gemmi code that builds the backbone of each chain (N, CA, C; Angstrom):
import gemmi

chains = {
    "A": [
        ("MET", (-18.811, -16.756, -27.387), (-17.714, -16.635, -27.359), (-17.157, -15.113, -27.572)),
        ("THR", (-17.373, -14.883, -29.107), (-17.264, -13.577, -29.478), (-17.294, -12.331, -28.583)),
        ("GLN", (-18.709, -12.546, -27.778), (-19.044, -11.433, -26.876), (-18.352, -11.391, -25.452)),
        ("THR", (-17.550, -12.482, -25.047), (-16.728, -12.332, -23.882), (-15.085, -11.939, -24.311)),
        ("ARG", (-14.806, -12.011, -25.812), (-13.266, -11.508, -26.003), (-12.751, -10.303, -25.407)),
        ("PRO", (-13.665, -9.045, -25.593), (-13.441, -7.671, -24.753), (-13.265, -7.605, -23.632)),
        ("ALA", (-13.943, -8.428, -22.783), (-13.999, -8.482, -21.641), (-12.765, -9.325, -21.131)),
        ("VAL", (-12.280, -10.562, -21.634), (-11.307, -10.762, -21.403), (-10.106, -10.124, -21.555)),
        ("ARG", (-9.967, -9.901, -22.536), (-8.700, -8.725, -23.345), (-8.694, -7.494, -21.881)),
        ("THR", (-9.847, -6.883, -21.558), (-9.841, -5.577, -20.589), (-9.408, -6.483, -19.297)),
        ("LEU", (-9.717, -7.312, -19.005), (-9.160, -8.056, -17.674), (-7.943, -8.259, -17.974)),
        ("VAL", (-7.255, -9.264, -18.959), (-5.997, -9.197, -19.049), (-5.267, -8.193, -18.810)),
        ("LEU", (-5.688, -7.261, -19.866), (-4.777, -5.687, -19.882), (-4.756, -5.047, -18.502)),
        ("MET", (-5.852, -5.152, -17.666), (-5.984, -4.415, -16.280), (-4.937, -4.683, -15.549)),
        ("PHE", (-5.489, -6.609, -15.241), (-4.274, -7.005, -14.432), (-2.811, -6.908, -14.629)),
        ("THR", (-2.478, -7.197, -16.063), (-1.238, -6.850, -16.235), (-0.812, -5.482, -15.876)),
        ("ALA", (-1.642, -4.711, -15.694), (-1.239, -3.087, -15.806), (-0.976, -3.119, -14.254)),
        ("VAL", (-1.698, -3.504, -13.184), (-1.880, -3.926, -12.091), (-0.588, -4.310, -11.819)),
        ("PHE", (-0.135, -6.002, -12.059), (1.039, -6.128, -12.210), (2.103, -5.211, -12.198)),
        ("VAL", (2.512, -4.896, -13.467), (3.290, -4.186, -13.612), (3.794, -3.137, -12.647)),
        ("GLY", (2.915, -2.424, -12.632), (2.661, -1.230, -11.713), (3.369, -1.724, -9.945)),
        ("GLY", (2.883, -3.048, -9.578), (3.165, -3.109, -8.303), (4.263, -3.523, -8.079)),
        ("ALA", (5.013, -4.171, -9.004), (6.147, -4.679, -9.086), (7.270, -3.323, -9.357)),
        ("VAL", (6.899, -2.733, -10.131), (8.121, -1.482, -10.285), (8.149, -0.653, -9.254)),
        ("GLY", (6.258, -0.393, -8.190), (6.701, 0.217, -7.070), (7.310, -0.308, -5.835)),
        ("SER", (7.171, -1.459, -6.006), (7.676, -2.471, -4.829), (9.191, -2.373, -5.066)),
        ("VAL", (9.920, -2.371, -5.654), (11.307, -2.902, -6.404), (11.771, -0.973, -5.796)),
        ("LEU", (11.003, 0.192, -6.291), (11.853, 1.313, -6.450), (11.333, 1.259, -4.714)),
        ("ARG", (10.693, 0.915, -3.913), (10.238, 0.906, -2.347), (11.677, 0.269, -1.544)),
        ("GLU", (12.008, -0.855, -2.293), (12.912, -1.853, -1.602), (14.624, -0.868, -1.748)),
        ("VAL", (14.210, -0.440, -2.838), (15.746, 0.259, -2.918), (15.959, 1.487, -2.467)),
        ("PHE", (14.576, 2.232, -2.301), (15.092, 3.382, -1.318), (15.176, 3.227, 0.043)),
        ("ALA", (14.066, 2.208, 0.624), (14.276, 2.077, 1.708), (15.578, 1.269, 2.477)),
        ("ALA", (16.244, 0.518, 1.431), (17.319, 0.417, 1.883), (18.333, 1.761, 1.980)),
        ("GLN", (18.310, 2.872, 1.774), (19.070, 4.018, 2.318), (18.462, 4.665, 2.969)),
        ("ILE", (17.296, 4.487, 3.413), (16.482, 5.106, 4.824), (16.698, 4.400, 5.912)),
        ("PRO", (17.694, 4.671, 6.748), (17.750, 3.741, 8.250), (16.484, 4.324, 8.736)),
        ("GLY", (16.092, 3.270, 9.751), (14.092, 3.483, 10.458), (15.054, 4.788, 11.424)),
        ("ALA", (14.283, 5.877, 11.577), (14.516, 6.973, 12.727), (14.301, 6.714, 13.832)),
        ("PRO", (14.534, 7.265, 14.551), (13.961, 6.964, 16.274), (12.873, 7.096, 16.662)),
        ("ILE", (12.094, 8.246, 15.729), (10.946, 8.671, 16.095), (9.856, 8.488, 15.159)),
        ("LEU", (10.349, 8.069, 13.670), (9.992, 8.038, 12.577), (10.001, 6.594, 12.317)),
        ("THR", (8.803, 5.818, 11.092), (9.044, 4.742, 10.619), (9.825, 4.793, 9.624)),
        ("ALA", (10.424, 3.509, 8.829), (11.188, 3.825, 7.533), (10.515, 4.059, 6.511)),
        ("THR", (9.215, 3.620, 6.636), (8.164, 3.517, 5.498), (7.855, 5.074, 5.345)),
        ("PHE", (7.804, 6.028, 5.899), (7.133, 7.519, 6.250), (7.292, 8.049, 4.810)),
        ("GLY", (8.558, 8.220, 4.412), (8.841, 8.896, 3.220), (8.107, 8.365, 1.866)),
        ("ILE", (8.303, 7.429, 1.937), (7.944, 6.349, 0.716), (6.393, 6.459, 0.802)),
        ("ASN", (5.539, 6.156, 2.004), (4.307, 6.022, 1.676), (3.692, 7.961, 1.321)),
        ("ILE", (4.468, 8.520, 2.041), (3.838, 9.715, 1.713), (3.983, 10.641, 0.165)),
        ("VAL", (4.931, 10.145, -0.032), (5.331, 10.231, -1.797), (4.147, 9.540, -2.815)),
        ("ALA", (4.099, 8.238, -2.109), (2.562, 7.561, -2.914), (1.543, 8.018, -2.619)),
        ("CYS", (1.116, 8.622, -1.369), (-0.102, 9.410, -1.300), (-0.333, 10.477, -1.909)),
        ("PHE", (0.758, 11.376, -2.297), (0.893, 12.324, -3.247), (0.754, 12.023, -4.961)),
        ("ILE", (1.260, 10.920, -5.332), (0.836, 10.698, -6.024), (-0.563, 10.040, -6.598)),
        ("LEU", (-1.138, 9.322, -5.780), (-2.093, 8.896, -5.756), (-3.415, 10.037, -6.028)),
        ("GLY", (-3.088, 11.054, -5.236), (-4.065, 12.275, -5.023), (-4.053, 12.883, -6.528)),
        ("TRP", (-2.685, 12.837, -7.425), (-2.537, 13.373, -8.226), (-3.217, 12.977, -9.416)),
        ("LEU", (-2.876, 11.606, -9.004), (-3.623, 10.458, -10.488), (-5.112, 10.480, -10.181)),
        ("TYR", (-5.754, 10.512, -9.156), (-7.055, 10.568, -8.886), (-7.636, 11.560, -9.358)),
        ("SER", (-7.096, 12.898, -9.474), (-7.522, 14.309, -9.834), (-7.599, 14.485, -10.964)),
        ("ILE", (-7.125, 13.545, -12.158), (-6.650, 13.878, -13.264), (-7.310, 12.266, -14.339)),
        ("ARG", (-8.014, 11.400, -13.310), (-8.278, 10.159, -13.753), (-9.349, 10.314, -14.873)),
        ("HIS", (-10.289, 11.117, -15.206), (-11.568, 11.385, -16.309), (-10.664, 11.545, -17.436)),
        ("ARG", (-9.271, 12.230, -17.401), (-8.597, 12.254, -18.470), (-7.949, 11.657, -18.995)),
        ("VAL", (-7.421, 10.493, -18.266), (-6.477, 9.510, -18.775), (-7.351, 7.902, -18.834)),
        ("HIS", (-6.937, 7.193, -19.299), (-7.520, 6.159, -19.942), (-7.356, 5.224, -18.395)),
        ("ALA", (-8.436, 4.235, -18.667), (-8.499, 3.543, -17.078), (-7.368, 2.950, -16.983)),
        ("HIS", (-6.499, 1.991, -17.968), (-5.793, 1.196, -17.403), (-4.335, 2.108, -17.249)),
        ("VAL", (-4.685, 3.576, -17.392), (-3.230, 4.538, -16.895), (-3.418, 4.534, -14.966)),
        ("VAL", (-5.107, 4.387, -14.901), (-5.313, 4.756, -13.736), (-5.086, 2.869, -12.903)),
        ("HIS", (-4.904, 2.073, -13.543), (-4.908, 0.591, -12.812), (-3.344, 0.628, -12.572)),
        ("LEU", (-2.628, 0.880, -13.782), (-1.036, 1.082, -13.572), (-0.395, 1.933, -12.221)),
        ("GLY", (-1.125, 3.201, -12.582), (-0.042, 3.758, -11.801), (-0.768, 3.905, -10.419)),
        ("ALA", (-2.353, 3.801, -9.906), (-2.267, 4.287, -9.133), (-2.597, 2.855, -8.106)),
        ("VAL", (-3.406, 2.083, -8.576), (-3.807, 0.465, -8.301), (-2.279, -0.163, -7.564)),
        ("GLY", (-1.700, -0.235, -9.187), (-0.216, -0.989, -8.831), (0.649, 0.065, -8.331)),
        ("PHE", (1.381, 0.788, -9.286), (2.469, 1.522, -8.731), (2.087, 2.147, -7.152)),
        ("CYS", (1.037, 2.690, -7.274), (1.077, 3.856, -5.401), (0.872, 2.598, -4.240)),
        ("GLY", (0.265, 1.414, -4.909), (-0.159, 0.264, -3.944), (1.431, -0.101, -3.559)),
        ("GLY", (1.929, -0.519, -4.646), (3.161, -1.252, -4.365), (4.102, -0.541, -3.939)),
        ("LEU", (4.505, 0.938, -4.215), (5.134, 1.771, -3.386), (4.962, 1.829, -1.788)),
        ("SER", (3.726, 2.276, -2.027), (3.222, 2.168, -0.313), (3.276, 1.005, 0.361)),
        ("THR", (2.970, 1.093, 1.443), (3.122, -0.241, 2.305), (2.155, -0.005, 3.655)),
        ("PHE", (1.471, -0.753, 3.991), (0.637, -1.070, 5.354), (1.304, -1.752, 6.216)),
        ("SER", (1.842, -3.109, 5.652), (2.357, -3.845, 6.716), (3.723, -3.790, 7.158)),
        ("SER", (4.511, -3.344, 6.061), (5.857, -2.426, 7.024), (5.674, -1.331, 7.858)),
        ("PHE", (4.488, -0.770, 7.426), (4.566, 0.528, 8.387), (4.164, 0.113, 9.902)),
        ("VAL", (2.826, -0.708, 9.868), (2.646, -1.354, 11.450), (4.194, -2.352, 12.255)),
        ("ALA", (4.509, -2.736, 10.851), (5.633, -3.675, 11.624), (6.760, -2.707, 12.084)),
        ("GLU", (7.153, -1.301, 11.790), (7.818, -0.404, 11.862), (7.528, 0.346, 13.348)),
        ("LEU", (6.207, 0.462, 13.671), (5.244, 1.135, 14.671), (5.652, 0.072, 15.966)),
        ("GLU", (5.554, -1.553, 15.505), (5.815, -2.184, 16.455), (7.380, -1.933, 16.828)),
        ("ARG", (8.228, -1.809, 16.252), (9.678, -1.689, 16.408), (9.868, -0.057, 17.269)),
        ("LEU", (8.801, 0.634, 16.882), (8.964, 1.874, 17.713), (8.559, 1.602, 19.083)),
        ("ALA", (7.392, 0.642, 19.040), (6.573, 0.593, 20.417), (7.328, -0.352, 21.347)),
        ("SER", (8.163, -0.895, 20.734), (9.263, -1.702, 21.851), (10.029, -0.976, 22.615)),
        ("SER", (10.285, -0.033, 22.171), (11.314, 1.342, 23.040), (10.275, 1.784, 23.632)),
        ("HIS", (9.243, 2.679, 23.133), (8.275, 3.456, 23.970), (6.873, 3.398, 23.143)),
        ("LEU", (5.789, 3.231, 23.817), (4.562, 3.141, 23.191), (4.059, 4.306, 22.619)),
        ("TRP", (4.261, 5.434, 23.548), (3.813, 6.892, 22.861), (4.566, 7.204, 21.774)),
        ("VAL", (5.837, 6.679, 21.890), (6.701, 7.337, 20.184), (5.645, 6.479, 18.840)),
        ("ALA", (5.645, 5.276, 19.080), (4.572, 4.844, 18.035), (3.664, 5.306, 18.024)),
        ("VAL", (2.810, 5.778, 18.823), (1.318, 6.248, 18.763), (1.418, 7.586, 18.132)),
        ("SER", (2.423, 8.489, 18.083), (2.468, 9.867, 17.524), (3.009, 9.437, 16.542)),
        ("ALA", (4.057, 8.479, 15.865), (4.388, 8.356, 14.594), (3.038, 7.919, 14.033)),
        ("ALA", (2.272, 6.838, 14.337), (1.124, 6.618, 13.551), (-0.122, 7.369, 12.975)),
        ("GLY", (-0.107, 9.111, 13.951), (-0.925, 10.329, 13.976), (-0.386, 10.986, 13.003)),
        ("LEU", (1.132, 11.242, 13.225), (1.642, 12.151, 12.429), (1.504, 11.542, 11.059)),
        ("GLU", (2.207, 10.290, 10.611), (2.401, 9.835, 9.479), (1.080, 9.962, 8.521)),
        ("THR", (-0.101, 9.383, 9.338), (-1.429, 9.437, 8.916), (-1.827, 10.631, 8.174)),
        ("THR", (-1.613, 11.631, 9.482), (-2.184, 13.083, 9.160), (-1.377, 13.672, 7.791)),
        ("LEU", (-0.054, 13.033, 7.654), (0.994, 13.738, 6.665), (0.652, 13.057, 5.305)),
        ("GLY", (0.181, 11.667, 5.840), (-0.313, 10.924, 4.341), (-1.701, 11.801, 3.783)),
        ("LEU", (-2.728, 12.105, 4.658), (-3.565, 12.585, 4.044), (-3.693, 14.181, 3.420)),
        ("GLY", (-2.711, 14.744, 3.902), (-2.410, 15.900, 3.999), (-1.433, 15.814, 2.188)),
        ("ALA", (-0.718, 14.781, 2.243), (-0.076, 14.507, 0.825), (-1.045, 14.228, -0.404)),
        ("ALA", (-1.936, 13.637, 0.044), (-2.991, 13.502, -1.112), (-3.703, 14.691, -1.405)),
        ("ILE", (-4.304, 15.477, -0.557), (-4.863, 16.313, -0.484), (-3.561, 17.142, -1.884)),
        ("LEU", (-2.591, 17.349, -1.411), (-1.606, 18.211, -2.101), (-1.481, 17.944, -3.407)),
        ("GLY", (-1.395, 16.396, -3.772), (-1.503, 16.050, -4.862), (-2.821, 16.327, -5.781)),
        ("GLU", (-3.966, 16.275, -5.453), (-5.010, 16.532, -5.874), (-4.878, 17.987, -6.403)),
        ("VAL", (-4.610, 19.077, -5.621), (-4.567, 20.635, -5.953), (-3.627, 20.312, -6.997)),
        ("VAL", (-2.538, 19.697, -7.113), (-1.799, 20.355, -8.197), (-2.098, 19.616, -9.489)),
        ("GLY", (-2.844, 18.299, -9.244), (-3.562, 17.879, -10.480), (-4.693, 18.856, -10.937)),
        ("ARG", (-5.144, 19.259, -10.256), (-6.539, 20.250, -10.582), (-6.038, 21.555, -11.181)),
        ("ARG", (-4.896, 22.058, -10.455), (-4.264, 23.345, -10.824), (-3.983, 23.247, -12.112)),
        ("ARG", (-3.213, 22.017, -12.880), (-2.326, 21.844, -14.128), (-3.687, 21.584, -15.175)),
        ("ASN", (-4.662, 21.343, -14.553), (-5.535, 20.501, -15.552), (-6.849, 22.150, -15.583)),
        ("GLY", (-6.436, 22.732, -14.770), (-7.717, 24.157, -14.665), (-7.897, 24.817, -16.338)),
        ("PRO", (-6.894, 25.180, -16.811), (-6.896, 26.017, -17.941), (-7.874, 24.934, -19.014)),
        ("LYS", (-7.221, 23.637, -19.050), (-7.805, 23.238, -20.155), (-9.386, 22.996, -19.843)),
        ("ALA", (-9.625, 22.543, -18.594), (-11.119, 22.099, -18.285), (-12.002, 23.141, -18.467)),
        ("SER", (-11.798, 24.507, -18.361), (-12.320, 25.797, -18.464), (-12.718, 26.294, -20.173)),
        ("GLU", (-11.710, 25.323, -21.261), (-11.873, 25.504, -22.384), (-13.415, 25.395, -23.253)),
    ],
    "B": [
        ("MET", (24.325, -15.247, -5.565), (23.024, -14.782, -5.786), (23.226, -13.425, -6.019)),
        ("SER", (23.168, -12.917, -7.755), (22.926, -11.341, -7.709), (21.897, -10.611, -6.719)),
        ("GLU", (22.164, -9.096, -6.868), (21.387, -8.035, -6.229), (20.265, -7.777, -6.920)),
        ("LEU", (20.567, -7.832, -8.163), (19.947, -7.857, -9.412), (18.523, -8.908, -9.210)),
        ("TYR", (18.451, -10.044, -8.919), (17.905, -11.030, -9.083), (16.993, -11.081, -7.734)),
        ("LEU", (17.834, -10.613, -6.555), (16.754, -10.582, -5.491), (15.794, -9.548, -5.774)),
        ("HIS", (16.375, -7.990, -6.403), (15.439, -7.228, -6.768), (14.226, -7.820, -7.637)),
        ("VAL", (14.403, -8.230, -8.301), (13.161, -9.156, -9.330), (12.376, -9.952, -8.644)),
        ("MET", (13.102, -10.889, -7.711), (12.020, -11.469, -6.652), (11.330, -10.871, -5.999)),
        ("PHE", (11.861, -9.382, -5.433), (11.142, -8.749, -4.605), (9.660, -7.866, -5.531)),
        ("GLY", (10.280, -7.646, -6.291), (9.040, -6.982, -7.660), (8.130, -7.839, -7.806)),
        ("LEU", (8.513, -9.190, -8.146), (7.506, -10.670, -8.479), (6.558, -10.800, -7.395)),
        ("GLY", (6.937, -10.445, -5.920), (6.331, -10.729, -4.840), (4.998, -9.269, -4.564)),
        ("GLY", (5.781, -8.043, -5.218), (5.055, -7.062, -5.267), (3.839, -7.231, -6.042)),
        ("GLY", (4.365, -7.255, -7.114), (3.464, -7.508, -8.667), (2.144, -8.148, -8.463)),
        ("LEU", (2.254, -9.482, -7.768), (1.534, -10.682, -7.186), (0.791, -10.015, -6.505)),
        ("GLY", (1.335, -9.541, -5.096), (0.324, -8.734, -4.119), (-0.522, -7.948, -4.658)),
        ("ALA", (-0.150, -6.956, -5.483), (-1.169, -5.946, -6.241), (-2.324, -6.443, -7.029)),
        ("VAL", (-1.944, -7.600, -7.750), (-2.894, -8.316, -8.367), (-3.899, -8.799, -7.428)),
        ("PHE", (-3.260, -9.629, -6.382), (-4.550, -10.251, -5.466), (-5.110, -9.085, -4.677)),
        ("ARG", (-4.577, -7.946, -4.657), (-5.131, -6.923, -3.715), (-6.424, -6.189, -4.481)),
        ("HIS", (-6.296, -6.278, -6.092), (-7.112, -5.548, -6.861), (-8.226, -6.758, -6.944)),
        ("TRP", (-7.871, -7.989, -7.359), (-8.873, -9.109, -7.142), (-9.893, -8.877, -6.224)),
        ("ILE", (-9.300, -8.992, -4.815), (-9.971, -8.509, -3.571), (-10.749, -7.787, -4.052)),
        ("ALA", (-10.646, -6.398, -4.165), (-11.038, -5.016, -4.653), (-12.192, -5.287, -5.499)),
        ("LEU", (-12.245, -6.026, -6.556), (-13.601, -6.193, -7.244), (-14.250, -7.193, -6.954)),
        ("ARG", (-13.914, -7.922, -6.073), (-14.718, -9.153, -5.104), (-15.247, -8.614, -4.322)),
        ("ILE", (-14.792, -7.875, -3.447), (-15.742, -6.932, -2.405), (-16.054, -5.479, -2.959)),
        ("ASN", (-17.451, -5.655, -3.492), (-17.948, -4.189, -3.829), (-18.665, -3.739, -3.051)),
        ("HIS", (-18.344, -2.635, -2.013), (-19.109, -2.396, -0.665), (-19.010, -0.756, -0.613)),
        ("ASP", (-19.773, -0.102, -0.178), (-19.771, 1.370, -0.313), (-18.626, 1.867, 0.752)),
        ("LEU", (-18.284, 1.121, 1.651), (-17.284, 1.764, 2.554), (-15.750, 0.494, 2.122)),
        ("PRO", (-14.673, 1.286, 2.706), (-13.278, 0.732, 1.795), (-13.094, -0.542, 2.618)),
        ("LEU", (-14.200, -1.554, 2.805), (-13.764, -2.539, 3.368), (-12.792, -3.491, 3.017)),
        ("SER", (-12.541, -3.406, 1.605), (-11.523, -4.017, 0.893), (-9.783, -3.743, 0.817)),
        ("THR", (-9.662, -2.324, 1.450), (-8.565, -1.876, 1.396), (-8.110, -2.260, 3.006)),
        ("LEU", (-9.206, -2.482, 3.999), (-9.301, -2.659, 5.305), (-8.830, -4.269, 5.200)),
        ("ILE", (-9.536, -4.968, 4.946), (-9.496, -6.466, 4.656), (-7.469, -6.791, 3.960)),
        ("VAL", (-7.128, -6.293, 2.824), (-5.965, -6.587, 2.667), (-5.073, -6.046, 3.283)),
        ("ASN", (-5.074, -5.169, 3.925), (-4.104, -4.327, 4.994), (-3.951, -5.275, 6.318)),
        ("VAL", (-5.157, -5.644, 6.630), (-5.043, -6.661, 8.126), (-4.460, -8.121, 7.661)),
        ("LEU", (-4.900, -8.668, 6.337), (-4.314, -9.845, 5.934), (-2.957, -9.700, 5.475)),
        ("GLY", (-2.277, -8.593, 4.930), (-0.948, -8.420, 4.591), (0.059, -8.115, 5.953)),
        ("SER", (-1.012, -7.236, 6.914), (0.060, -7.333, 8.368), (0.122, -8.633, 8.792)),
        ("LEU", (-1.053, -9.501, 8.953), (-0.949, -10.686, 9.604), (0.110, -11.505, 9.151)),
        ("LEU", (0.410, -11.661, 7.725), (1.441, -12.643, 6.834), (2.571, -12.267, 7.362)),
        ("LEU", (3.004, -10.798, 7.165), (4.177, -10.163, 7.265), (4.405, -10.326, 9.138)),
        ("GLY", (3.626, -10.093, 9.870), (3.900, -10.649, 11.270), (4.464, -12.281, 11.479)),
        ("LEU", (3.474, -13.240, 10.769), (3.859, -14.816, 10.891), (5.249, -14.644, 10.081)),
        ("TRP", (5.583, -14.096, 8.899), (6.967, -14.047, 8.264), (8.091, -13.973, 9.336)),
        ("ILE", (7.709, -12.542, 9.743), (9.081, -12.009, 10.707), (8.996, -12.704, 11.743)),
        ("GLY", (8.008, -13.934, 12.352), (8.232, -14.370, 13.340), (8.561, -16.009, 12.960)),
        ("TYR", (8.279, -16.360, 11.753), (8.740, -17.491, 11.391), (10.561, -17.161, 11.096)),
        ("LEU", (10.994, -16.178, 10.354), (12.343, -16.000, 10.054), (13.138, -16.014, 11.192)),
        ("GLY", (12.676, -15.573, 12.762), (13.129, -15.563, 13.828), (13.567, -16.738, 14.715)),
        ("GLY", (12.967, -17.680, 13.852), (13.106, -19.039, 14.497), (14.538, -19.761, 13.932)),
        ("PRO", (14.750, -20.859, 14.032), (16.070, -21.524, 13.481), (15.505, -21.958, 11.762)),
        ("VAL", (15.650, -21.125, 10.982), (15.179, -21.880, 9.780), (16.430, -21.310, 8.454)),
        ("ASP", (15.945, -22.314, 8.028), (17.132, -22.553, 7.125), (16.402, -21.978, 5.272)),
        ("MET", (16.353, -20.720, 5.114), (15.405, -20.461, 4.127), (16.579, -19.443, 3.213)),
        ("GLY", (16.097, -19.751, 1.505), (16.964, -18.702, 0.986), (16.617, -17.571, 1.096)),
        ("GLU", (17.640, -16.581, 0.480), (16.956, -14.883, 0.631), (16.168, -14.610, -0.501)),
        ("GLU", (15.928, -15.413, -1.787), (14.968, -15.104, -2.648), (13.716, -15.479, -2.061)),
        ("GLU", (13.435, -16.571, -1.341), (12.151, -16.580, -0.664), (11.832, -15.725, 0.156)),
        ("LYS", (12.419, -15.125, 0.929), (12.089, -14.088, 1.752), (12.040, -12.884, 1.030)),
        ("ARG", (12.775, -12.626, 0.500), (12.585, -11.037, -0.504), (10.949, -11.614, -1.102)),
        ("LEU", (10.673, -12.853, -1.903), (9.051, -13.059, -2.379), (8.211, -12.651, -1.658)),
        ("VAL", (8.166, -13.156, -0.221), (7.191, -12.571, 0.408), (7.051, -11.293, 1.035)),
        ("PHE", (8.316, -10.675, 1.351), (8.391, -9.218, 2.108), (7.575, -8.487, 0.790)),
        ("GLY", (8.043, -9.007, -0.267), (7.694, -8.235, -1.280), (6.041, -8.491, -1.738)),
        ("PHE", (5.515, -9.557, -1.495), (4.192, -9.522, -1.544), (3.308, -9.043, -0.691)),
        ("CYS", (3.929, -9.214, 0.681), (3.191, -8.372, 1.867), (3.268, -6.912, 1.464)),
        ("GLY", (4.010, -6.132, 0.732), (4.384, -4.683, 0.808), (3.109, -4.091, -0.770)),
        ("GLY", (3.331, -5.218, -1.547), (2.537, -5.200, -2.987), (0.786, -5.370, -2.532)),
        ("PHE", (0.560, -6.061, -1.246), (-0.844, -6.810, -1.545), (-1.084, -5.506, -0.776)),
        ("THR", (-0.292, -4.976, 0.783), (-1.172, -4.155, 1.638), (-0.544, -2.658, 0.675)),
        ("THR", (-1.700, -1.457, 1.114), (-1.595, 0.141, 0.609), (-1.577, 1.048, 1.447)),
        ("PHE", (-0.644, 1.930, 1.643), (-1.233, 3.305, 2.382), (-1.800, 4.283, 1.458)),
        ("SER", (-1.313, 4.234, 0.489), (-1.944, 5.372, -0.286), (-3.516, 5.277, -0.548)),
        ("SER", (-3.549, 4.367, -0.943), (-5.355, 3.494, -1.360), (-6.298, 4.172, 0.569)),
        ("PHE", (-5.401, 3.365, 1.214), (-6.190, 3.663, 2.619), (-6.190, 5.204, 2.852)),
        ("ALA", (-5.099, 6.228, 2.908), (-5.272, 7.516, 3.096), (-6.343, 8.243, 2.073)),
        ("TYR", (-6.382, 7.817, 0.586), (-7.448, 7.967, -0.390), (-8.345, 7.987, 0.192)),
        ("GLN", (-8.638, 6.895, 0.638), (-10.277, 6.434, 0.839), (-10.998, 6.699, 2.351)),
        ("THR", (-9.696, 7.459, 2.833), (-10.193, 8.055, 4.032), (-10.938, 9.518, 3.764)),
        ("LEU", (-9.980, 10.153, 2.899), (-10.578, 11.663, 2.359), (-11.924, 11.714, 2.078)),
        ("GLU", (-12.134, 10.493, 1.036), (-13.362, 10.424, 0.509), (-14.369, 10.270, 1.255)),
        ("LEU", (-14.151, 9.389, 2.579), (-15.273, 9.005, 3.343), (-15.644, 10.379, 4.214)),
        ("ARG", (-14.483, 11.558, 4.454), (-14.587, 12.721, 4.869), (-15.539, 13.655, 4.045)),
        ("ARG", (-15.517, 13.426, 2.809), (-15.887, 14.309, 2.038), (-17.269, 13.638, 1.727)),
        ("GLU", (-17.273, 12.719, 1.131), (-19.170, 12.182, 1.093), (-19.857, 11.549, 2.161)),
        ("ARG", (-19.119, 10.837, 3.117), (-19.946, 10.564, 3.740), (-19.503, 11.456, 5.652)),
        ("THR", (-19.400, 10.952, 6.280), (-19.181, 11.646, 7.504), (-17.797, 11.600, 8.182)),
        ("ILE", (-17.004, 12.248, 9.282), (-15.732, 12.781, 9.826), (-15.641, 11.387, 10.688)),
        ("ALA", (-16.693, 11.182, 11.182), (-16.513, 10.048, 12.129), (-16.492, 8.648, 11.406)),
        ("LEU", (-16.870, 8.482, 10.282), (-16.443, 7.514, 9.603), (-14.906, 7.096, 8.881)),
        ("ALA", (-14.485, 8.806, 8.708), (-13.035, 9.032, 8.189), (-12.041, 8.280, 9.500)),
        ("ALA", (-12.321, 9.046, 10.575), (-11.893, 8.486, 11.841), (-11.620, 7.390, 12.011)),
        ("GLY", (-12.968, 6.819, 12.151), (-13.233, 5.170, 12.383), (-12.245, 4.494, 11.493)),
        ("ASN", (-12.214, 4.738, 10.130), (-11.335, 4.197, 9.287), (-9.856, 4.072, 9.860)),
        ("ILE", (-9.344, 5.023, 9.969), (-8.268, 5.384, 10.424), (-7.972, 4.653, 11.711)),
        ("LEU", (-8.946, 4.720, 12.619), (-8.250, 3.789, 13.913), (-8.639, 2.233, 13.660)),
        ("LEU", (-9.731, 2.073, 12.592), (-9.695, 0.520, 12.967), (-8.481, -0.107, 12.072)),
        ("SER", (-8.412, 0.780, 10.744), (-6.995, 0.379, 10.206), (-5.456, 0.275, 11.118)),
        ("LEU", (-5.256, 1.286, 11.869), (-4.129, 0.955, 12.763), (-4.234, 0.060, 13.670)),
        ("ALA", (-5.492, 0.062, 14.203), (-5.706, -0.739, 15.455), (-5.713, -2.526, 15.066)),
        ("LEU", (-6.644, -2.935, 13.804), (-6.705, -3.934, 13.725), (-5.150, -4.281, 12.893)),
        ("CYS", (-4.642, -3.788, 12.058), (-3.656, -3.986, 11.435), (-2.573, -4.531, 12.342)),
        ("TRP", (-2.473, -3.648, 13.491), (-1.022, -3.735, 14.226), (-1.449, -4.951, 15.480)),
        ("LEU", (-2.950, -5.463, 15.624), (-3.150, -6.579, 16.325), (-2.808, -7.654, 15.454)),
        ("ALA", (-2.932, -7.354, 13.903), (-3.009, -8.657, 12.886), (-1.247, -9.116, 13.146)),
        ("LEU", (-0.656, -7.919, 12.956), (1.210, -8.376, 12.877), (1.740, -8.956, 14.511)),
        ("TRP", (1.262, -8.189, 15.353), (1.101, -8.804, 16.741), (0.876, -10.324, 16.872)),
        ("MET", (-0.351, -10.554, 16.467), (-0.637, -11.962, 16.391), (0.245, -12.852, 15.782)),
        ("GLY", (0.300, -12.536, 14.453), (1.515, -13.137, 13.795), (2.576, -13.520, 14.158)),
        ("LEU", (2.729, -12.542, 14.837), (4.784, -12.658, 15.432), (4.177, -13.701, 17.022)),
        ("VAL", (3.234, -13.726, 17.626), (2.970, -14.396, 19.051), (2.735, -15.603, 18.340)),
        ("VAL", (2.021, -15.973, 17.388), (2.009, -17.253, 16.671), (3.026, -18.032, 16.578)),
        ("MET", (4.102, -17.454, 15.970), (5.241, -17.742, 15.424), (6.461, -18.092, 16.627)),
        ("ARG", (5.860, -17.202, 17.910), (7.282, -17.253, 18.691), (7.488, -18.538, 19.370)),
    ],
}
model = gemmi.Model(1)
for chain_id, residues in chains.items():
    chain = gemmi.Chain(chain_id)
    for i, (resn, *xyz) in enumerate(residues, 1):
        res = gemmi.Residue()
        res.name, res.seqid = resn, gemmi.SeqId(i, " ")
        for name, pos in zip(("N", "CA", "C"), xyz):
            atom = gemmi.Atom()
            atom.name, atom.element = name, gemmi.Element(name[0])
            atom.pos, atom.b_iso = gemmi.Position(*pos), 0.0
            res.add_atom(atom)
        chain.add_residue(res)
    model.add_chain(chain)
structure = gemmi.Structure()
structure.add_model(model)
structure.setup_entities()
């Protein structure tokens, strides 16, 4: 019984961190999305997904330097709650209802920029860690 | 119904979605980012079903709508998809990374569309 305690405590803390991060990220997305109308050639989730990719890239580049629960709170919870794939494809479906090629190009562009934002986040995280890591 | 309460419902849905996503990620321990693909497909299907359902003659409170929309958004993730694609490119092959992108987009789009069609 006593042996399982730390594991249970870790699990509770981990899922609490994921829940809190996911809730905060989701509300932020909802608040911001309300102010961004869907553009004719981009999805309304575009900006928020890109920002989430940047933050995730940054968090993963510093993950060995922070507590695991920070990663659960920030990466799994917050970035996952902030970014969305379901609304992204729903927006693609909306774009496709007028022109299929617009939806396909938006999908390609947004995925590419998402990858770019994650790389940029990593670069920023590594650069800020650079001097300390070499000590 | 206050706007704050509705945000709280959305956040509750998002938090629960994130917890479910993480639980699935812990259960499906695979070399390839299968769990992200699975949650994104399931979340897209649920969103399609929900949009389709709300498109019909339903008497639904705004709070239930927000709860499910929040859940779909918190459950699915774009950022992990992007990061795992980068890792596939770095640690495996570019073909796997490209395959992850194409498969995710195609399957999620199909799942959403199926959800919409089923509820039509």
